[in-house]
mmCIF file of the N, C-alpha and C atoms, coordinates in Angstrom:
data_MODEL
# 
_entry.id   MODEL 
# 
loop_
_atom_site.group_PDB 
_atom_site.id 
_atom_site.type_symbol 
_atom_site.label_atom_id 
_atom_site.label_alt_id 
_atom_site.label_comp_id 
_atom_site.label_asym_id 
_atom_site.label_entity_id 
_atom_site.label_seq_id 
_atom_site.pdbx_PDB_ins_code 
_atom_site.Cartn_x 
_atom_site.Cartn_y 
_atom_site.Cartn_z 
_atom_site.occupancy 
_atom_site.B_iso_or_equiv 
_atom_site.pdbx_formal_charge 
_atom_site.auth_seq_id 
_atom_site.auth_comp_id 
_atom_site.auth_asym_id 
_atom_site.auth_atom_id 
_atom_site.pdbx_PDB_model_num 
ATOM 1   N N  . UNK A 1 1  ? 197.393 188.079 61.265 1.00 0.00 ? 1  UNK A N  1 
ATOM 2   C CA . UNK A 1 1  ? 196.428 188.440 62.286 1.00 0.00 ? 1  UNK A CA 1 
ATOM 3   C C  . UNK A 1 1  ? 196.733 189.834 62.840 1.00 0.00 ? 1  UNK A C  1 
ATOM 4   N N  . UNK A 1 2  ? 197.980 190.187 62.892 1.00 0.00 ? 2  UNK A N  1 
ATOM 5   C CA . UNK A 1 2  ? 198.372 191.491 63.424 1.00 0.00 ? 2  UNK A CA 1 
ATOM 6   C C  . UNK A 1 2  ? 197.719 192.629 62.631 1.00 0.00 ? 2  UNK A C  1 
ATOM 7   N N  . UNK A 1 3  ? 197.735 192.549 61.317 1.00 0.00 ? 3  UNK A N  1 
ATOM 8   C CA . UNK A 1 3  ? 197.150 193.602 60.496 1.00 0.00 ? 3  UNK A CA 1 
ATOM 9   C C  . UNK A 1 3  ? 195.639 193.687 60.702 1.00 0.00 ? 3  UNK A C  1 
ATOM 10  N N  . UNK A 1 4  ? 195.003 192.558 60.912 1.00 0.00 ? 4  UNK A N  1 
ATOM 11  C CA . UNK A 1 4  ? 193.574 192.517 61.186 1.00 0.00 ? 4  UNK A CA 1 
ATOM 12  C C  . UNK A 1 4  ? 193.262 193.285 62.468 1.00 0.00 ? 4  UNK A C  1 
ATOM 13  N N  . UNK A 1 5  ? 194.059 193.069 63.505 1.00 0.00 ? 5  UNK A N  1 
ATOM 14  C CA . UNK A 1 5  ? 193.862 193.783 64.771 1.00 0.00 ? 5  UNK A CA 1 
ATOM 15  C C  . UNK A 1 5  ? 194.013 195.282 64.589 1.00 0.00 ? 5  UNK A C  1 
ATOM 16  N N  . UNK A 1 6  ? 195.026 195.683 63.869 1.00 0.00 ? 6  UNK A N  1 
ATOM 17  C CA . UNK A 1 6  ? 195.275 197.108 63.652 1.00 0.00 ? 6  UNK A CA 1 
ATOM 18  C C  . UNK A 1 6  ? 194.137 197.724 62.832 1.00 0.00 ? 6  UNK A C  1 
ATOM 19  N N  . UNK A 1 7  ? 193.639 197.009 61.836 1.00 0.00 ? 7  UNK A N  1 
ATOM 20  C CA . UNK A 1 7  ? 192.525 197.519 61.031 1.00 0.00 ? 7  UNK A CA 1 
ATOM 21  C C  . UNK A 1 7  ? 191.275 197.718 61.887 1.00 0.00 ? 7  UNK A C  1 
ATOM 22  N N  . UNK A 1 8  ? 190.980 196.787 62.760 1.00 0.00 ? 8  UNK A N  1 
ATOM 23  C CA . UNK A 1 8  ? 189.830 196.922 63.660 1.00 0.00 ? 8  UNK A CA 1 
ATOM 24  C C  . UNK A 1 8  ? 190.042 198.104 64.601 1.00 0.00 ? 8  UNK A C  1 
ATOM 25  N N  . UNK A 1 9  ? 191.251 198.230 65.115 1.00 0.00 ? 9  UNK A N  1 
ATOM 26  C CA . UNK A 1 9  ? 191.566 199.341 66.010 1.00 0.00 ? 9  UNK A CA 1 
ATOM 27  C C  . UNK A 1 9  ? 191.393 200.676 65.295 1.00 0.00 ? 9  UNK A C  1 
ATOM 28  N N  . UNK A 1 10 ? 191.850 200.775 64.074 1.00 0.00 ? 10 UNK A N  1 
ATOM 29  C CA . UNK A 1 10 ? 191.737 202.024 63.324 1.00 0.00 ? 10 UNK A CA 1 
ATOM 30  C C  . UNK A 1 10 ? 190.269 202.412 63.147 1.00 0.00 ? 10 UNK A C  1 
ATOM 31  N N  . UNK A 1 11 ? 189.433 201.456 62.841 1.00 0.00 ? 11 UNK A N  1 
ATOM 32  C CA . UNK A 1 11 ? 188.000 201.720 62.696 1.00 0.00 ? 11 UNK A CA 1 
ATOM 33  C C  . UNK A 1 11 ? 187.396 202.187 64.012 1.00 0.00 ? 11 UNK A C  1 
ATOM 34  N N  . UNK A 1 12 ? 187.723 201.495 65.089 1.00 0.00 ? 12 UNK A N  1 
ATOM 35  C CA . UNK A 1 12 ? 187.190 201.865 66.404 1.00 0.00 ? 12 UNK A CA 1 
ATOM 36  C C  . UNK A 1 12 ? 187.662 203.250 66.826 1.00 0.00 ? 12 UNK A C  1 
ATOM 37  N N  . UNK A 1 13 ? 188.921 203.549 66.594 1.00 0.00 ? 13 UNK A N  1 
ATOM 38  C CA . UNK A 1 13 ? 189.455 204.857 66.971 1.00 0.00 ? 13 UNK A CA 1 
ATOM 39  C C  . UNK A 1 13 ? 188.797 205.981 66.171 1.00 0.00 ? 13 UNK A C  1 
ATOM 40  N N  . UNK A 1 14 ? 188.490 205.700 64.940 1.00 0.00 ? 14 UNK A N  1 
ATOM 41  C CA . UNK A 1 14 ? 187.906 206.712 64.065 1.00 0.00 ? 14 UNK A CA 1 
ATOM 42  C C  . UNK A 1 14 ? 186.425 206.945 64.346 1.00 0.00 ? 14 UNK A C  1 
ATOM 43  N N  . UNK A 1 15 ? 185.695 205.881 64.663 1.00 0.00 ? 15 UNK A N  1 
ATOM 44  C CA . UNK A 1 15 ? 184.238 205.974 64.715 1.00 0.00 ? 15 UNK A CA 1 
ATOM 45  C C  . UNK A 1 15 ? 183.615 205.856 66.101 1.00 0.00 ? 15 UNK A C  1 
ATOM 46  N N  . UNK A 1 16 ? 184.404 205.716 67.143 1.00 0.00 ? 16 UNK A N  1 
ATOM 47  C CA . UNK A 1 16 ? 183.799 205.580 68.465 1.00 0.00 ? 16 UNK A CA 1 
ATOM 48  C C  . UNK A 1 16 ? 184.606 206.326 69.515 1.00 0.00 ? 16 UNK A C  1 
ATOM 49  N N  . UNK A 1 17 ? 183.978 206.503 70.651 1.00 0.00 ? 17 UNK A N  1 
ATOM 50  C CA . UNK A 1 17 ? 184.650 207.098 71.810 1.00 0.00 ? 17 UNK A CA 1 
ATOM 51  C C  . UNK A 1 17 ? 185.053 206.010 72.801 1.00 0.00 ? 17 UNK A C  1 
ATOM 52  N N  . UNK A 1 18 ? 185.072 204.776 72.348 1.00 0.00 ? 18 UNK A N  1 
ATOM 53  C CA . UNK A 1 18 ? 185.435 203.637 73.193 1.00 0.00 ? 18 UNK A CA 1 
ATOM 54  C C  . UNK A 1 18 ? 186.825 203.859 73.786 1.00 0.00 ? 18 UNK A C  1 
ATOM 55  N N  . UNK A 1 19 ? 186.985 203.623 75.086 1.00 0.00 ? 19 UNK A N  1 
ATOM 56  C CA . UNK A 1 19 ? 188.302 203.797 75.716 1.00 0.00 ? 19 UNK A CA 1 
ATOM 57  C C  . UNK A 1 19 ? 189.358 202.883 75.090 1.00 0.00 ? 19 UNK A C  1 
ATOM 58  N N  . UNK A 1 20 ? 190.595 203.338 75.087 1.00 0.00 ? 20 UNK A N  1 
ATOM 59  C CA . UNK A 1 20 ? 191.688 202.565 74.496 1.00 0.00 ? 20 UNK A CA 1 
ATOM 60  C C  . UNK A 1 20 ? 191.812 201.183 75.116 1.00 0.00 ? 20 UNK A C  1 
ATOM 61  N N  . UNK A 1 21 ? 191.683 201.087 76.433 1.00 0.00 ? 21 UNK A N  1 
ATOM 62  C CA . UNK A 1 21 ? 191.799 199.784 77.094 1.00 0.00 ? 21 UNK A CA 1 
ATOM 63  C C  . UNK A 1 21 ? 190.712 198.827 76.622 1.00 0.00 ? 21 UNK A C  1 
ATOM 64  N N  . UNK A 1 22 ? 189.532 199.343 76.406 1.00 0.00 ? 22 UNK A N  1 
ATOM 65  C CA . UNK A 1 22 ? 188.432 198.521 75.920 1.00 0.00 ? 22 UNK A CA 1 
ATOM 66  C C  . UNK A 1 22 ? 188.709 198.002 74.512 1.00 0.00 ? 22 UNK A C  1 
ATOM 67  N N  . UNK A 1 23 ? 189.203 198.872 73.656 1.00 0.00 ? 23 UNK A N  1 
ATOM 68  C CA . UNK A 1 23 ? 189.565 198.454 72.291 1.00 0.00 ? 23 UNK A CA 1 
ATOM 69  C C  . UNK A 1 23 ? 190.675 197.411 72.355 1.00 0.00 ? 23 UNK A C  1 
ATOM 70  N N  . UNK A 1 24 ? 191.694 197.688 73.155 1.00 0.00 ? 24 UNK A N  1 
ATOM 71  C CA . UNK A 1 24 ? 192.830 196.761 73.280 1.00 0.00 ? 24 UNK A CA 1 
ATOM 72  C C  . UNK A 1 24 ? 192.364 195.375 73.714 1.00 0.00 ? 24 UNK A C  1 
ATOM 73  N N  . UNK A 1 25 ? 191.530 195.327 74.722 1.00 0.00 ? 25 UNK A N  1 
ATOM 74  C CA . UNK A 1 25 ? 191.035 194.041 75.228 1.00 0.00 ? 25 UNK A CA 1 
ATOM 75  C C  . UNK A 1 25 ? 190.201 193.325 74.173 1.00 0.00 ? 25 UNK A C  1 
ATOM 76  N N  . UNK A 1 26 ? 189.357 194.065 73.508 1.00 0.00 ? 26 UNK A N  1 
ATOM 77  C CA . UNK A 1 26 ? 188.458 193.475 72.509 1.00 0.00 ? 26 UNK A CA 1 
ATOM 78  C C  . UNK A 1 26 ? 189.222 192.848 71.345 1.00 0.00 ? 26 UNK A C  1 
ATOM 79  N N  . UNK A 1 27 ? 190.349 193.415 70.981 1.00 0.00 ? 27 UNK A N  1 
ATOM 80  C CA . UNK A 1 27 ? 191.097 192.860 69.844 1.00 0.00 ? 27 UNK A CA 1 
ATOM 81  C C  . UNK A 1 27 ? 192.245 191.945 70.261 1.00 0.00 ? 27 UNK A C  1 
ATOM 82  N N  . UNK A 1 28 ? 192.344 191.680 71.565 1.00 0.00 ? 28 UNK A N  1 
ATOM 83  C CA . UNK A 1 28 ? 193.265 190.643 71.993 1.00 0.00 ? 28 UNK A CA 1 
ATOM 84  C C  . UNK A 1 28 ? 194.540 191.068 72.682 1.00 0.00 ? 28 UNK A C  1 
ATOM 85  N N  . UNK A 1 29 ? 194.686 192.341 73.014 1.00 0.00 ? 29 UNK A N  1 
ATOM 86  C CA . UNK A 1 29 ? 195.872 192.774 73.749 1.00 0.00 ? 29 UNK A CA 1 
ATOM 87  C C  . UNK A 1 29 ? 195.591 192.725 75.248 1.00 0.00 ? 29 UNK A C  1 
ATOM 88  N N  . UNK A 1 30 ? 196.588 192.397 76.016 1.00 0.00 ? 30 UNK A N  1 
ATOM 89  C CA . UNK A 1 30 ? 196.420 192.274 77.467 1.00 0.00 ? 30 UNK A CA 1 
ATOM 90  C C  . UNK A 1 30 ? 196.543 193.613 78.183 1.00 0.00 ? 30 UNK A C  1 
ATOM 91  N N  . UNK A 1 31 ? 197.106 194.614 77.505 1.00 0.00 ? 31 UNK A N  1 
ATOM 92  C CA . UNK A 1 31 ? 197.225 195.932 78.125 1.00 0.00 ? 31 UNK A CA 1 
ATOM 93  C C  . UNK A 1 31 ? 197.149 197.011 77.060 1.00 0.00 ? 31 UNK A C  1 
ATOM 94  N N  . UNK A 1 32 ? 196.787 198.207 77.498 1.00 0.00 ? 32 UNK A N  1 
ATOM 95  C CA . UNK A 1 32 ? 196.757 199.314 76.549 1.00 0.00 ? 32 UNK A CA 1 
ATOM 96  C C  . UNK A 1 32 ? 198.172 199.699 76.121 1.00 0.00 ? 32 UNK A C  1 
ATOM 97  N N  . UNK A 1 33 ? 199.151 199.419 76.968 1.00 0.00 ? 33 UNK A N  1 
ATOM 98  C CA . UNK A 1 33 ? 200.551 199.706 76.616 1.00 0.00 ? 33 UNK A CA 1 
ATOM 99  C C  . UNK A 1 33 ? 201.005 198.832 75.448 1.00 0.00 ? 33 UNK A C  1 
ATOM 100 N N  . UNK A 1 34 ? 200.727 197.539 75.522 1.00 0.00 ? 34 UNK A N  1 
ATOM 101 C CA . UNK A 1 34 ? 201.090 196.632 74.426 1.00 0.00 ? 34 UNK A CA 1 
ATOM 102 C C  . UNK A 1 34 ? 200.367 197.026 73.143 1.00 0.00 ? 34 UNK A C  1 
ATOM 103 N N  . UNK A 1 35 ? 199.115 197.402 73.270 1.00 0.00 ? 35 UNK A N  1 
ATOM 104 C CA . UNK A 1 35 ? 198.318 197.852 72.136 1.00 0.00 ? 35 UNK A CA 1 
ATOM 105 C C  . UNK A 1 35 ? 198.934 199.115 71.529 1.00 0.00 ? 35 UNK A C  1 
ATOM 106 N N  . UNK A 1 36 ? 199.287 200.056 72.362 1.00 0.00 ? 36 UNK A N  1 
ATOM 107 C CA . UNK A 1 36 ? 199.874 201.316 71.906 1.00 0.00 ? 36 UNK A CA 1 
ATOM 108 C C  . UNK A 1 36 ? 201.184 201.090 71.158 1.00 0.00 ? 36 UNK A C  1 
ATOM 109 N N  . UNK A 1 37 ? 202.032 200.243 71.700 1.00 0.00 ? 37 UNK A N  1 
ATOM 110 C CA . UNK A 1 37 ? 203.319 199.942 71.060 1.00 0.00 ? 37 UNK A CA 1 
ATOM 111 C C  . UNK A 1 37 ? 203.104 199.277 69.706 1.00 0.00 ? 37 UNK A C  1 
ATOM 112 N N  . UNK A 1 38 ? 202.204 198.296 69.654 1.00 0.00 ? 38 UNK A N  1 
ATOM 113 C CA . UNK A 1 38 ? 201.933 197.590 68.401 1.00 0.00 ? 38 UNK A CA 1 
ATOM 114 C C  . UNK A 1 38 ? 201.339 198.533 67.355 1.00 0.00 ? 38 UNK A C  1 
ATOM 115 N N  . UNK A 1 39 ? 200.430 199.405 67.786 1.00 0.00 ? 39 UNK A N  1 
ATOM 116 C CA . UNK A 1 39 ? 199.798 200.339 66.857 1.00 0.00 ? 39 UNK A CA 1 
ATOM 117 C C  . UNK A 1 39 ? 200.829 201.301 66.281 1.00 0.00 ? 39 UNK A C  1 
ATOM 118 N N  . UNK A 1 40 ? 201.660 201.849 67.126 1.00 0.00 ? 40 UNK A N  1 
ATOM 119 C CA . UNK A 1 40 ? 202.671 202.794 66.646 1.00 0.00 ? 40 UNK A CA 1 
ATOM 120 C C  . UNK A 1 40 ? 203.674 202.101 65.724 1.00 0.00 ? 40 UNK A C  1 
ATOM 121 N N  . UNK A 1 41 ? 204.041 200.886 66.055 1.00 0.00 ? 41 UNK A N  1 
ATOM 122 C CA . UNK A 1 41 ? 204.969 200.138 65.203 1.00 0.00 ? 41 UNK A CA 1 
ATOM 123 C C  . UNK A 1 41 ? 204.352 199.897 63.827 1.00 0.00 ? 41 UNK A C  1 
ATOM 124 N N  . UNK A 1 42 ? 203.065 199.593 63.788 1.00 0.00 ? 42 UNK A N  1 
ATOM 125 C CA . UNK A 1 42 ? 202.400 199.267 62.525 1.00 0.00 ? 42 UNK A CA 1 
ATOM 126 C C  . UNK A 1 42 ? 202.066 200.497 61.686 1.00 0.00 ? 42 UNK A C  1 
ATOM 127 N N  . UNK A 1 43 ? 201.746 201.623 62.345 1.00 0.00 ? 43 UNK A N  1 
ATOM 128 C CA . UNK A 1 43 ? 201.267 202.787 61.605 1.00 0.00 ? 43 UNK A CA 1 
ATOM 129 C C  . UNK A 1 43 ? 202.235 203.958 61.579 1.00 0.00 ? 43 UNK A C  1 
ATOM 130 N N  . UNK A 1 44 ? 203.144 203.997 62.543 1.00 0.00 ? 44 UNK A N  1 
ATOM 131 C CA . UNK A 1 44 ? 204.081 205.104 62.626 1.00 0.00 ? 44 UNK A CA 1 
ATOM 132 C C  . UNK A 1 44 ? 203.574 206.292 63.428 1.00 0.00 ? 44 UNK A C  1 
ATOM 133 N N  . UNK A 1 45 ? 202.339 206.195 63.924 1.00 0.00 ? 45 UNK A N  1 
ATOM 134 C CA . UNK A 1 45 ? 201.782 207.280 64.746 1.00 0.00 ? 45 UNK A CA 1 
ATOM 135 C C  . UNK A 1 45 ? 201.126 206.707 65.994 1.00 0.00 ? 45 UNK A C  1 
ATOM 136 N N  . UNK A 1 46 ? 200.974 207.557 66.984 1.00 0.00 ? 46 UNK A N  1 
ATOM 137 C CA . UNK A 1 46 ? 200.377 207.100 68.244 1.00 0.00 ? 46 UNK A CA 1 
ATOM 138 C C  . UNK A 1 46 ? 198.859 206.942 68.105 1.00 0.00 ? 46 UNK A C  1 
ATOM 139 N N  . UNK A 1 47 ? 198.292 206.181 69.022 1.00 0.00 ? 47 UNK A N  1 
ATOM 140 C CA . UNK A 1 47 ? 196.843 205.977 69.052 1.00 0.00 ? 47 UNK A CA 1 
ATOM 141 C C  . UNK A 1 47 ? 196.100 207.304 69.171 1.00 0.00 ? 47 UNK A C  1 
ATOM 142 N N  . UNK A 1 48 ? 196.527 208.117 70.107 1.00 0.00 ? 48 UNK A N  1 
ATOM 143 C CA . UNK A 1 48 ? 195.859 209.397 70.331 1.00 0.00 ? 48 UNK A CA 1 
ATOM 144 C C  . UNK A 1 48 ? 195.936 210.316 69.129 1.00 0.00 ? 48 UNK A C  1 
ATOM 145 N N  . UNK A 1 49 ? 197.112 210.397 68.513 1.00 0.00 ? 49 UNK A N  1 
ATOM 146 C CA . UNK A 1 49 ? 197.284 211.237 67.326 1.00 0.00 ? 49 UNK A CA 1 
ATOM 147 C C  . UNK A 1 49 ? 196.398 210.738 66.198 1.00 0.00 ? 49 UNK A C  1 
ATOM 148 N N  . UNK A 1 50 ? 196.335 209.425 66.010 1.00 0.00 ? 50 UNK A N  1 
ATOM 149 C CA . UNK A 1 50 ? 195.492 208.856 64.958 1.00 0.00 ? 50 UNK A CA 1 
ATOM 150 C C  . UNK A 1 50 ? 194.034 209.231 65.192 1.00 0.00 ? 50 UNK A C  1 
ATOM 151 N N  . UNK A 1 51 ? 193.568 209.073 66.426 1.00 0.00 ? 51 UNK A N  1 
ATOM 152 C CA . UNK A 1 51 ? 192.168 209.367 66.756 1.00 0.00 ? 51 UNK A CA 1 
ATOM 153 C C  . UNK A 1 51 ? 191.858 210.842 66.478 1.00 0.00 ? 51 UNK A C  1 
ATOM 154 N N  . UNK A 1 52 ? 192.713 211.728 66.910 1.00 0.00 ? 52 UNK A N  1 
ATOM 155 C CA . UNK A 1 52 ? 192.504 213.168 66.702 1.00 0.00 ? 52 UNK A CA 1 
ATOM 156 C C  . UNK A 1 52 ? 192.510 213.499 65.203 1.00 0.00 ? 52 UNK A C  1 
ATOM 157 N N  . UNK A 1 53 ? 193.496 212.988 64.486 1.00 0.00 ? 53 UNK A N  1 
ATOM 158 C CA . UNK A 1 53 ? 193.612 213.289 63.051 1.00 0.00 ? 53 UNK A CA 1 
ATOM 159 C C  . UNK A 1 53 ? 192.418 212.781 62.263 1.00 0.00 ? 53 UNK A C  1 
ATOM 160 N N  . UNK A 1 54 ? 191.889 211.618 62.614 1.00 0.00 ? 54 UNK A N  1 
ATOM 161 C CA . UNK A 1 54 ? 190.768 211.035 61.866 1.00 0.00 ? 54 UNK A CA 1 
ATOM 162 C C  . UNK A 1 54 ? 189.452 211.744 62.143 1.00 0.00 ? 54 UNK A C  1 
ATOM 163 N N  . UNK A 1 55 ? 189.372 212.464 63.209 1.00 0.00 ? 55 UNK A N  1 
ATOM 164 C CA . UNK A 1 55 ? 188.124 213.141 63.560 1.00 0.00 ? 55 UNK A CA 1 
ATOM 165 C C  . UNK A 1 55 ? 188.066 214.586 63.072 1.00 0.00 ? 55 UNK A C  1 
ATOM 166 N N  . UNK A 1 56 ? 189.103 215.028 62.428 1.00 0.00 ? 56 UNK A N  1 
ATOM 167 C CA . UNK A 1 56 ? 189.128 216.403 61.888 1.00 0.00 ? 56 UNK A CA 1 
ATOM 168 C C  . UNK A 1 56 ? 188.351 216.483 60.604 1.00 0.00 ? 56 UNK A C  1 
# 
């Protein structure tokens, strides 16, 4: 299930301007901090860096 959450987050970060807290809540995290930690652990990069890199 963890990989599913990260995949949804990656799509949202790439294709929308949805706030991080909104994405975190929608995929089941209770805080943007927990979401950020899980994302970085799974991908090796921060949420913000991923969003910026994917939009270039």
